C-alpha positions in Angstrom: 81.1 121.2 59.3 82.6 124.1 61.3 86.2 123.2 63.5 84.3 123.8 66.4 82.0 120.7 65.8 85.2 118.8 64.9 86.9 119.5 68.2 84.7 117.3 70.6 86.7 114.3 70.6 89.8 116.8 71.3 88.3 118.4 73.9 87.1 115.5 75.8 90.7 113.8 75.7 92.1 117.2 76.9 94.2 117.5 73.8 93.4 121.3 72.8 95.5 124.4 73.8 94.2 126.7 76.2 92.9 129.3 73.2 91.1 126.5 71.6 89.6 125.1 74.6 88.4 128.6 75.5 86.8 128.7 72.1 85.2 125.2 72.3 83.5 125.8 75.5 81.5 129.1 73.9 80.8 126.9 71.1 79.4 124.2 73.2 77.6 126.6 75.3 75.1 127.3 72.2 75.7 124.0 70.3 73.5 121.0 71.6 74.7 118.6 68.9 78.4 118.8 70.4 76.8 118.9 74.0 75.2 115.7 73.5 78.3 114.1 71.7 80.5 115.1 74.6 78.2 113.7 76.7 78.6 110.0 75.0 82.4 110.7 74.8 82.6 110.8 78.6 82.7 106.8 79.0 84.9 106.9 76.1 87.4 109.0 77.8 87.8 106.8 80.6 88.0 103.8 78.7 91.2 105.6 77.0 92.7 107.0 80.2 95.4 104.2 80.1 96.2 103.5 76.3 100.0 104.0 74.8 101.2 107.1 73.4 100.9 105.5 69.6 97.1 105.2 70.3 96.9 108.8 71.7 98.6 110.1 68.6 96.4 108.2 66.4 93.6 109.9 68.3 94.9 113.5 67.9 94.4 112.8 63.8 90.8 112.4 64.4 90.0 116.3 64.1 90.9 115.8 60.4 89.6 112.2 60.1 86.1 111.6 62.1 86.3 108.1 60.6 89.6 107.3 62.3 88.0 108.0 65.6 85.6 105.1 65.4 88.0 102.5 63.7 90.4 103.6 67.0 87.5 103.0 69.3 86.6 99.5 67.8 90.5 98.7 68.1 90.6 99.9 71.7 87.5 98.1 73.0 88.8 94.7 71.3 91.9 95.3 73.0 90.3 96.0 76.3 88.3 92.5 76.1 91.4 90.5 75.5 93.2 92.4 78.0 90.4 91.4 80.3 90.0 88.0 79.4 93.5 87.4 79.9 93.7 88.9 83.2 90.8 86.3 84.4 92.6 83.6 82.9 95.4 84.5 85.0 93.5 85.3 88.2 91.8 81.8 88.0 95.1 80.1 87.4 96.4 81.7 90.3 93.6 80.9 92.5 94.0 77.2 91.2 97.5 77.3 92.5 96.6 79.0 95.9 93.8 76.2 96.4 96.0 73.1 95.8 98.6 74.9 98.1 96.1 75.6 101.0 93.4 73.2 100.6 91.0 75.8 99.8 88.4 75.2 97.1 88.2 77.5 93.7 84.6 77.9 94.7 85.5 79.5 98.1 87.6 82.1 96.4 85.1 82.9 93.2 82.3 83.7 96.1 80.4 80.1 96.7 78.4 80.6 99.6 77.4 76.9 99.9 78.3 74.7 102.7 82.0 74.2 102.8 84.1 70.9 103.8 86.3 71.4 106.8 89.7 70.1 106.4 91.3 68.9 109.3 94.8 69.5 110.1 96.8 66.6 110.9 96.9 65.7 114.6 100.4 65.2 115.7 100.8 62.4 118.5 101.3 63.5 122.1 104.5 63.3 123.7 105.0 60.5 125.6 106.6 60.8 129.0 109.0 58.6 129.3 111.1 57.6 132.5 114.7 58.9 133.1 117.3 56.8 132.3 119.0 55.8 135.0 122.7 56.4 134.9 125.3 53.5 135.2 125.1 51.8 138.4 127.0 49.0 140.2 125.5 46.1 141.9 127.5 43.8 144.1 130.0 42.9 141.0 131.2 46.4 140.5 130.7 50.0 140.7 129.2 52.7 138.5 130.0 56.7 137.9 127.1 58.4 137.8 124.9 56.4 140.5 120.9 56.4 140.5 118.2 58.3 142.3 118.6 57.9 146.2 116.7 56.7 148.2 116.9 55.5 152.0 118.5 57.5 155.2 121.5 59.8 154.3 124.4 60.1 156.4 127.2 62.2 155.6 130.9 62.3 156.7 134.2 63.8 156.4 137.7 62.4 157.3 139.7 64.8 159.5 142.9 63.1 158.3 142.4 62.4 154.4 139.7 65.2 154.0 137.7 63.1 151.9 133.8 63.7 152.0 131.3 61.1 151.9 127.5 60.9 151.2 125.9 57.6 151.8 122.2 56.5 151.4 121.0 52.9 152.8 117.8 52.0 152.0 116.5 48.4 153.2 115.5 45.9 150.6 114.3 42.2 150.6 118.0 40.8 149.9 119.6 43.2 152.3 120.8 46.7 151.9 121.0 49.1 149.1 124.1 51.6 149.6 124.0 54.6 147.1 127.1 56.9 148.0 129.2 59.7 146.6 132.6 60.9 147.1 134.6 64.3 146.9 138.0 65.3 147.7 139.0 61.9 146.7 142.6 61.9 145.1 144.1 59.6 142.7 145.8 57.4 141.6 144.8 54.6 143.7 142.6 51.8 143.9 139.2 51.9 146.4 137.1 49.6 148.2 133.8 49.8 150.0 133.7 47.7 153.1 130.7 46.9 155.4 131.8 46.6 159.2 128.7 44.4 160.7 127.8 45.0 164.4 129.2 41.6 165.3 132.5 42.9 163.9 132.5 40.7 160.7 133.3 42.7 157.3 132.4 42.4 153.7 134.0 43.9 150.9 130.9 45.1 148.8 132.6 47.0 145.7 136.2 48.1 144.5 137.0 50.8 141.8 139.9 52.7 140.8 140.6 56.4 141.0 142.3 58.1 138.0 144.9 60.4 138.6 142.9 63.6 138.5 140.9 61.9 141.1 137.2 63.1 142.2 135.8 66.1 143.4 139.2 68.0 143.1 140.8 70.9 141.8 141.6 68.6 138.4 138.3 66.8 138.3 135.4 69.0 139.4 132.6 66.0 139.3 132.3 63.7 142.3 132.3 60.2 142.2 129.0 58.4 142.5 128.4 54.7 143.1 125.7 52.0 144.1 126.3 48.6 145.8 124.4 46.2 147.9 124.9 43.8 150.9 122.8 40.9 152.3 123.5 42.7 155.6 120.2 44.2 156.6 120.5 48.1 158.0 120.0 47.2 161.5 123.1 44.8 161.3 125.6 47.4 159.9 127.6 49.6 162.4 130.0 51.0 159.7 130.5 51.5 156.0 134.2 52.3 155.0 135.9 53.7 152.2 139.7 52.4 152.1 142.7 52.6 149.8 144.3 49.7 149.0 148.0 49.6 148.1 150.2 47.7 145.4 150.7 44.9 148.0 147.1 44.8 148.8 147.6 46.5 152.5 144.2 48.7 153.1 143.8 51.9 154.9 140.9 53.8 155.8 140.2 56.8 153.6 137.0 57.8 155.1 134.2 56.1 157.6 130.6 56.5 157.9 129.3 55.7 161.3 125.4 54.6 161.6 
């Protein structure tokens, strides 16, 4: 057998130099046996395109030992089957893990076209609207800072002498009158009280509280004071509501008066 007949594999693998390649192509044009063998080598070339350098080196020796080509091809085919099997196992393992994490069945990934079970997402409970928490309040027994949601008729007053500002809301109740009020420009420290003056000239102290040194609604304490108190007198019987300052001897002086 001539050298040209032995160059089929080397030509198919692209390992011939330019001179040998040109000579083999001239030979190939007139040799049907080499042409047929080259045609059968085309799939083999695709199979061997990504083999390592050691295997390629062995293939280069097949031009002197044709039997080596057969052994090499057998080894490469076995290697490819093992590689494909390992890849299949790795893919299957990945699908199982993915299915466990996402709830998607393995059959879905491998192409199962049958009916699929719908996995429902967990339903979160709807938020419950809760009524706003009332701020501390004061009944007839004492004051609270913050007040409640105001209701009733609003009356505002500012004392021209002390500068204390008052806003009051009077709401008629079955028990009498509820009074929500806020105070600003109220200096401290001092003790204060809220007095209801009825139209029959009688008076009633319905709340007392202490003012800290920084006061309320002042430069040192921007927040005003909000309180709630109640009286047994109905709104129509009330003439005035007065905030008074009480000194250590119990003497009271008006800070601001709200006239109804």
